[in-house]
N, CA, C and O atoms as a GROMACS GRO file, in nm:
protein
  364
    1MET      N    1  -0.172  -0.979   1.438
    1MET     CA    2  -0.076  -0.897   1.367
    1MET      C    3  -0.089  -0.753   1.416
    1MET      O    4  -0.200  -0.700   1.426
    2THR      N    5   0.022  -0.690   1.445
    2THR     CA    6   0.019  -0.551   1.488
    2THR      C    7   0.056  -0.460   1.373
    2THR      O    8   0.145  -0.489   1.293
    3ASP      N    9  -0.015  -0.351   1.367
    3ASP     CA   10   0.015  -0.252   1.263
    3ASP      C   11   0.132  -0.166   1.309
    3ASP      O   12   0.129  -0.109   1.418
    4LYS      N   13   0.234  -0.157   1.225
    4LYS     CA   14   0.347  -0.069   1.255
    4LYS      C   15   0.308   0.073   1.221
    4LYS      O   16   0.250   0.099   1.116
    5LYS      N   17   0.340   0.164   1.310
    5LYS     CA   18   0.313   0.304   1.284
    5LYS      C   19   0.410   0.355   1.178
    5LYS      O   20   0.530   0.329   1.184
    6GLU      N   21   0.356   0.427   1.082
    6GLU     CA   22   0.437   0.491   0.979
    6GLU      C   23   0.434   0.641   1.003
    6GLU      O   24   0.340   0.694   1.062
    7PHE      N   25   0.537   0.708   0.956
    7PHE     CA   26   0.550   0.852   0.971
    7PHE      C   27   0.561   0.911   0.832
    7PHE      O   28   0.651   0.875   0.755
    8THR      N   29   0.468   1.001   0.799
    8THR     CA   30   0.460   1.054   0.663
    8THR      C   31   0.463   1.206   0.666
    8THR      O   32   0.409   1.270   0.756
    9VAL      N   33   0.528   1.262   0.565
    9VAL     CA   34   0.530   1.407   0.545
    9VAL      C   35   0.501   1.433   0.398
    9VAL      O   36   0.544   1.356   0.312
   10SER      N   37   0.428   1.539   0.369
   10SER     CA   38   0.405   1.583   0.231
   10SER      C   39   0.480   1.713   0.210
   10SER      O   40   0.483   1.800   0.297
   11ILE      N   41   0.540   1.726   0.092
   11ILE     CA   42   0.620   1.845   0.060
   11ILE      C   43   0.578   1.899  -0.076
   11ILE      O   44   0.564   1.824  -0.173
   12VAL      N   45   0.559   2.029  -0.081
   12VAL     CA   46   0.543   2.099  -0.208
   12VAL      C   47   0.681   2.156  -0.239
   12VAL      O   48   0.728   2.247  -0.170
   13TRP      N   49   0.745   2.102  -0.341
   13TRP     CA   50   0.880   2.144  -0.379
   13TRP      C   51   0.872   2.263  -0.473
   13TRP      O   52   0.780   2.271  -0.555
   14GLY      N   53   0.964   2.352  -0.463
   14GLY     CA   54   0.970   2.462  -0.557
   14GLY      C   55   1.069   2.567  -0.514
   14GLY      O   56   1.087   2.590  -0.394
   15GLU      N   57   1.132   2.630  -0.610
   15GLU     CA   58   1.234   2.730  -0.581
   15GLU      C   59   1.171   2.864  -0.545
   15GLU      O   60   1.236   2.947  -0.480
   16PHE      N   61   1.049   2.887  -0.585
   16PHE     CA   62   0.985   3.015  -0.562
   16PHE      C   63   0.866   2.996  -0.470
   16PHE      O   64   0.810   2.887  -0.461
   17ILE      N   65   0.827   3.102  -0.400
   17ILE     CA   66   0.711   3.095  -0.310
   17ILE      C   67   0.588   3.052  -0.388
   17ILE      O   68   0.507   2.974  -0.338
   18VAL      N   69   0.574   3.102  -0.510
   18VAL     CA   70   0.461   3.063  -0.594
   18VAL      C   71   0.506   2.942  -0.676
   18VAL      O   72   0.546   2.956  -0.792
   19ASN      N   73   0.500   2.823  -0.614
   19ASN     CA   74   0.538   2.704  -0.688
   19ASN      C   75   0.412   2.637  -0.740
   19ASN      O   76   0.306   2.647  -0.678
   20GLN      N   77   0.424   2.570  -0.851
   20GLN     CA   78   0.308   2.509  -0.911
   20GLN      C   79   0.327   2.359  -0.920
   20GLN      O   80   0.326   2.300  -1.028
   21ASN      N   81   0.343   2.297  -0.804
   21ASN     CA   82   0.357   2.153  -0.793
   21ASN      C   83   0.259   2.103  -0.688
   21ASN      O   84   0.233   2.172  -0.589
   22ILE      N   85   0.206   1.984  -0.709
   22ILE     CA   86   0.122   1.925  -0.605
   22ILE      C   87   0.213   1.854  -0.507
   22ILE      O   88   0.327   1.822  -0.541
   23PRO      N   89   0.165   1.828  -0.385
   23PRO     CA   90   0.250   1.767  -0.283
   23PRO      C   91   0.300   1.628  -0.322
   23PRO      O   92   0.231   1.552  -0.390
   24LYS      N   93   0.420   1.597  -0.277
   24LYS     CA   94   0.477   1.464  -0.289
   24LYS      C   95   0.494   1.411  -0.147
   24LYS      O   96   0.548   1.481  -0.061
   25SER      N   97   0.446   1.288  -0.121
   25SER     CA   98   0.451   1.232   0.013
   25SER      C   99   0.568   1.135   0.028
   25SER      O  100   0.605   1.065  -0.066
   26TYR      N  101   0.626   1.134   0.149
   26TYR     CA  102   0.737   1.046   0.185
   26TYR      C  103   0.700   0.977   0.316
   26TYR      O  104   0.661   1.043   0.412
   27THR      N  105   0.713   0.844   0.320
   27THR     CA  106   0.675   0.767   0.438
   27THR      C  107   0.797   0.695   0.493
   27THR      O  108   0.879   0.641   0.419
   28PHE      N  109   0.807   0.696   0.627
   28PHE     CA  110   0.920   0.637   0.696
   28PHE      C  111   0.872   0.542   0.804
   28PHE      O  112   0.759   0.552   0.852
   29GLN      N  113   0.958   0.449   0.842
   29GLN     CA  114   0.923   0.346   0.940
   29GLN      C  115   0.942   0.393   1.084
   29GLN      O  116   0.893   0.329   1.177
   30SER      N  117   1.012   0.504   1.104
   30SER     CA  118   1.031   0.555   1.240
   30SER      C  119   1.031   0.707   1.239
   30SER      O  120   1.055   0.771   1.136
   31GLU      N  121   1.005   0.764   1.356
   31GLU     CA  122   1.008   0.909   1.368
   31GLU      C  123   1.151   0.960   1.348
   31GLU      O  124   1.171   1.071   1.298
   32GLU      N  125   1.250   0.880   1.388
   32GLU     CA  126   1.390   0.919   1.370
   32GLU      C  127   1.424   0.932   1.221
   32GLU      O  128   1.494   1.025   1.182
   33GLU      N  129   1.374   0.839   1.137
   33GLU     CA  130   1.397   0.847   0.993
   33GLU      C  131   1.332   0.972   0.935
   33GLU      O  132   1.392   1.042   0.853
   34LEU      N  133   1.209   1.000   0.979
   34LEU     CA  134   1.138   1.121   0.935
   34LEU      C  135   1.219   1.245   0.972
   34LEU      O  136   1.240   1.332   0.888
   35GLU      N  137   1.264   1.252   1.097
   35GLU     CA  138   1.339   1.369   1.142
   35GLU      C  139   1.470   1.385   1.065
   35GLU      O  140   1.510   1.497   1.034
   36ALA      N  141   1.537   1.273   1.035
   36ALA     CA  142   1.662   1.280   0.958
   36ALA      C  143   1.634   1.332   0.817
   36ALA      O  144   1.711   1.413   0.764
   37PHE      N  145   1.525   1.285   0.756
   37PHE     CA  146   1.487   1.332   0.623
   37PHE      C  147   1.460   1.482   0.627
   37PHE      O  148   1.510   1.557   0.542
   38LEU      N  149   1.381   1.527   0.726
   38LEU     CA  150   1.347   1.669   0.735
   38LEU      C  151   1.472   1.754   0.761
   38LEU      O  152   1.481   1.866   0.712
   39LEU      N  153   1.567   1.701   0.837
   39LEU     CA  154   1.692   1.773   0.859
   39LEU      C  155   1.765   1.789   0.725
   39LEU      O  156   1.818   1.897   0.696
   40GLY      N  157   1.769   1.684   0.645
   40GLY     CA  158   1.832   1.693   0.513
   40GLY      C  159   1.761   1.793   0.424
   40GLY      O  160   1.826   1.869   0.351
   41VAL      N  161   1.628   1.793   0.429
   41VAL     CA  162   1.551   1.890   0.350
   41VAL      C  163   1.584   2.031   0.396
   41VAL      O  164   1.604   2.120   0.314
   42GLU      N  165   1.589   2.052   0.527
   42GLU     CA  166   1.618   2.184   0.581
   42GLU      C  167   1.758   2.230   0.541
   42GLU      O  168   1.780   2.348   0.514
   43GLU      N  169   1.853   2.138   0.537
   43GLU     CA  170   1.990   2.173   0.498
   43GLU      C  171   1.996   2.221   0.354
   43GLU      O  172   2.084   2.300   0.319
   44THR      N  173   1.905   2.174   0.269
   44THR     CA  174   1.906   2.216   0.129
   44THR      C  175   1.842   2.353   0.111
   44THR      O  176   1.860   2.416   0.007
   45ASN      N  177   1.768   2.400   0.212
   45ASN     CA  178   1.701   2.528   0.201
   45ASN      C  179   1.806   2.636   0.175
   45ASN      O  180   1.911   2.639   0.239
   46GLY      N  181   1.777   2.722   0.084
   46GLY     CA  182   1.874   2.820   0.037
   46GLY      C  183   1.915   2.786  -0.105
   46GLY      O  184   1.945   2.874  -0.186
   47TRP      N  185   1.916   2.657  -0.135
   47TRP     CA  186   1.941   2.610  -0.271
   47TRP      C  187   1.809   2.598  -0.345
   47TRP      O  188   1.803   2.610  -0.467
   48MET      N  189   1.705   2.576  -0.269
   48MET     CA  190   1.569   2.568  -0.324
   48MET      C  191   1.474   2.595  -0.208
   48MET      O  192   1.519   2.609  -0.094
   49ASP      N  193   1.347   2.602  -0.234
   49ASP     CA  194   1.250   2.626  -0.128
   49ASP      C  195   1.148   2.513  -0.128
   49ASP      O  196   1.137   2.439  -0.226
   50TYR      N  197   1.076   2.502  -0.020
   50TYR     CA  198   0.976   2.397  -0.006
   50TYR      C  199   0.878   2.435   0.104
   50TYR      O  200   0.907   2.523   0.186
   51ASN      N  201   0.762   2.370   0.106
   51ASN     CA  202   0.665   2.379   0.215
   51ASN      C  203   0.634   2.236   0.257
   51ASN      O  204   0.596   2.156   0.172
   52ALA      N  205   0.649   2.203   0.384
   52ALA     CA  206   0.627   2.066   0.432
   52ALA      C  207   0.520   2.065   0.540
   52ALA      O  208   0.513   2.156   0.623
   53VAL      N  209   0.436   1.961   0.538
   53VAL     CA  210   0.334   1.940   0.641
   53VAL      C  211   0.342   1.793   0.684
   53VAL      O  212   0.327   1.704   0.600
   54VAL      N  213   0.365   1.769   0.812
   54VAL     CA  214   0.372   1.632   0.864
   54VAL      C  215   0.231   1.578   0.881
   54VAL      O  216   0.143   1.647   0.933
   55HIS      N  217   0.210   1.456   0.839
   55HIS     CA  218   0.079   1.392   0.847
   55HIS      C  219   0.048   1.351   0.990
   55HIS      O  220   0.134   1.300   1.062
   56THR      N  221  -0.076   1.374   1.031
   56THR     CA  222  -0.122   1.333   1.163
   56THR      C  223  -0.235   1.230   1.154
   56THR      O  224  -0.275   1.173   1.256
   57LYS      N  225  -0.285   1.206   1.032
   57LYS     CA  226  -0.398   1.115   1.012
   57LYS      C  227  -0.365   1.004   0.913
   57LYS      O  228  -0.455   0.954   0.846
   58GLY      N  229  -0.238   0.965   0.904
   58GLY     CA  230  -0.199   0.858   0.813
   58GLY      C  231  -0.146   0.910   0.682
   58GLY      O  232  -0.159   1.027   0.649
   59LYS      N  233  -0.083   0.817   0.607
   59LYS     CA  234  -0.013   0.860   0.486
   59LYS      C  235  -0.105   0.903   0.373
   59LYS      O  236  -0.059   0.967   0.279
   60ASP      N  237  -0.234   0.870   0.380
   60ASP     CA  238  -0.327   0.911   0.276
   60ASP      C  239  -0.389   1.049   0.301
   60ASP      O  240  -0.471   1.096   0.222
   61GLN      N  241  -0.351   1.112   0.410
   61GLN     CA  242  -0.402   1.245   0.441
   61GLN      C  243  -0.358   1.343   0.333
   61GLN      O  244  -0.245   1.335   0.284
   62LYS      N  245  -0.447   1.435   0.296
   62LYS     CA  246  -0.415   1.535   0.195
   62LYS      C  247  -0.438   1.674   0.254
   62LYS      O  248  -0.512   1.690   0.352
   63PHE      N  249  -0.374   1.773   0.194
   63PHE     CA  250  -0.375   1.907   0.250
   63PHE      C  251  -0.417   2.010   0.146
   63PHE      O  252  -0.391   1.994   0.027
   64THR      N  253  -0.483   2.114   0.192
   64THR     CA  254  -0.526   2.222   0.104
   64THR      C  255  -0.409   2.316   0.075
   64THR      O  256  -0.305   2.310   0.142
   65LEU      N  257  -0.426   2.400  -0.025
   65LEU     CA  258  -0.325   2.502  -0.053
   65LEU      C  259  -0.298   2.586   0.071
   65LEU      O  260  -0.182   2.617   0.101
   66GLU      N  261  -0.404   2.622   0.141
   66GLU     CA  262  -0.390   2.706   0.260
   66GLU      C  263  -0.311   2.636   0.370
   66GLU      O  264  -0.232   2.699   0.441
   67GLU      N  265  -0.330   2.504   0.384
   67GLU     CA  266  -0.256   2.430   0.486
   67GLU      C  267  -0.106   2.427   0.454
   67GLU      O  268  -0.024   2.409   0.544
   68PHE      N  269  -0.071   2.445   0.328
   68PHE     CA  270   0.069   2.456   0.289
   68PHE      C  271   0.116   2.601   0.292
   68PHE      O  272   0.231   2.630   0.259
   69GLY      N  273   0.026   2.693   0.332
   69GLY     CA  274   0.063   2.834   0.338
   69GLY      C  275   0.070   2.901   0.202
   69GLY      O  276   0.138   3.001   0.184
   70LEU      N  277  -0.002   2.844   0.104
   70LEU     CA  278   0.000   2.897  -0.032
   70LEU      C  279  -0.129   2.975  -0.058
   70LEU      O  280  -0.235   2.940  -0.005
   71ASN      N  281  -0.121   3.078  -0.139
   71ASN     CA  282  -0.233   3.164  -0.171
   71ASN      C  283  -0.297   3.122  -0.303
   71ASN      O  284  -0.231   3.122  -0.407
   72VAL      N  285  -0.425   3.086  -0.298
   72VAL     CA  286  -0.497   3.039  -0.416
   72VAL      C  287  -0.488   3.138  -0.531
   72VAL      O  288  -0.483   3.097  -0.647
   73GLY      N  289  -0.486   3.266  -0.501
   73GLY     CA  290  -0.484   3.370  -0.605
   73GLY      C  291  -0.356   3.373  -0.687
   73GLY      O  292  -0.350   3.443  -0.788
   74ASN      N  293  -0.253   3.299  -0.646
   74ASN     CA  294  -0.124   3.302  -0.716
   74ASN      C  295  -0.111   3.196  -0.825
   74ASN      O  296  -0.005   3.186  -0.887
   75PHE      N  297  -0.216   3.117  -0.851
   75PHE     CA  298  -0.199   3.002  -0.938
   75PHE      C  299  -0.287   3.008  -1.062
   75PHE      O  300  -0.390   3.075  -1.064
   76THR      N  301  -0.244   2.937  -1.166
   76THR     CA  302  -0.320   2.930  -1.290
   76THR      C  303  -0.439   2.837  -1.273
   76THR      O  304  -0.442   2.754  -1.182
   77ASP      N  305  -0.537   2.851  -1.362
   77ASP     CA  306  -0.654   2.762  -1.358
   77ASP      C  307  -0.613   2.617  -1.379
   77ASP      O  308  -0.669   2.527  -1.315
   78ALA      N  309  -0.516   2.592  -1.466
   78ALA     CA  310  -0.470   2.455  -1.492
   78ALA      C  311  -0.409   2.394  -1.366
   78ALA      O  312  -0.434   2.278  -1.334
   79PHE      N  313  -0.330   2.472  -1.293
   79PHE     CA  314  -0.271   2.423  -1.169
   79PHE      C  315  -0.379   2.396  -1.065
   79PHE      O  316  -0.375   2.294  -0.997
   80LEU      N  317  -0.475   2.487  -1.053
   80LEU     CA  318  -0.583   2.468  -0.955
   80LEU      C  319  -0.663   2.342  -0.986
   80LEU      O  320  -0.709   2.274  -0.894
   81LYS      N  321  -0.681   2.310  -1.115
   81LYS     CA  322  -0.749   2.186  -1.153
   81LYS      C  323  -0.668   2.065  -1.107
   81LYS      O  324  -0.724   1.969  -1.054
   82GLU      N  325  -0.536   2.070  -1.127
   82GLU     CA  326  -0.450   1.960  -1.079
   82GLU      C  327  -0.462   1.944  -0.928
   82GLU      O  328  -0.469   1.832  -0.877
   83TRP      N  329  -0.466   2.057  -0.857
   83TRP     CA  330  -0.477   2.052  -0.711
   83TRP      C  331  -0.612   1.992  -0.670
   83TRP      O  332  -0.618   1.914  -0.575
   84GLU      N  333  -0.719   2.026  -0.742
   84GLU     CA  334  -0.851   1.967  -0.713
   84GLU      C  335  -0.845   1.816  -0.730
   84GLU      O  336  -0.902   1.743  -0.648
   85GLU      N  337  -0.778   1.768  -0.834
   85GLU     CA  338  -0.764   1.624  -0.855
   85GLU      C  339  -0.685   1.561  -0.740
   85GLU      O  340  -0.719   1.452  -0.693
   86TYR      N  341  -0.579   1.628  -0.696
   86TYR     CA  342  -0.501   1.580  -0.582
   86TYR      C  343  -0.590   1.570  -0.458
   86TYR      O  344  -0.578   1.475  -0.380
   87MET      N  345  -0.680   1.668  -0.440
   87MET     CA  346  -0.763   1.674  -0.319
   87MET      C  347  -0.877   1.574  -0.317
   87MET      O  348  -0.940   1.555  -0.213
   88GLU      N  349  -0.906   1.507  -0.430
   88GLU     CA  350  -1.014   1.410  -0.432
   88GLU      C  351  -0.989   1.305  -0.323
   88GLU      O  352  -0.876   1.261  -0.303
   89ASN      N  353  -1.094   1.268  -0.254
   89ASN     CA  354  -1.085   1.171  -0.144
   89ASN      C  355  -0.997   1.220  -0.030
   89ASN      O  356  -0.925   1.142   0.031
   90LYS      N  357  -1.002   1.349  -0.002
   90LYS     CA  358  -0.922   1.408   0.108
   90LYS      C  359  -0.961   1.344   0.240
   90LYS      O  360  -1.079   1.325   0.271
   91ARG      N  361  -0.859   1.312   0.317
   91ARG     CA  362  -0.883   1.261   0.453
   91ARG      C  363  -0.838   1.363   0.553
   91ARG      O  364  -0.848   1.340   0.674
   0.00000   0.00000   0.00000
């Protein structure tokens, strides 16, 4: 059995630079599907904002606030706790 390569991107959604959401991951069966999705996301920019990071180590890869270009000093303690929970078992 051959493993099919999957293409995954994680996005922190939010209208403001200081958004308080943890990343949501999207997985696609081809690079073309991923690129089409990202094009759609880019087209929405201006209506809302987002930070996206494409996975290079599989769909379970997780990213730090800094890898999303976010500043730790901008967030509440409750949000930082949620982010710590998200980061558990980081790959």
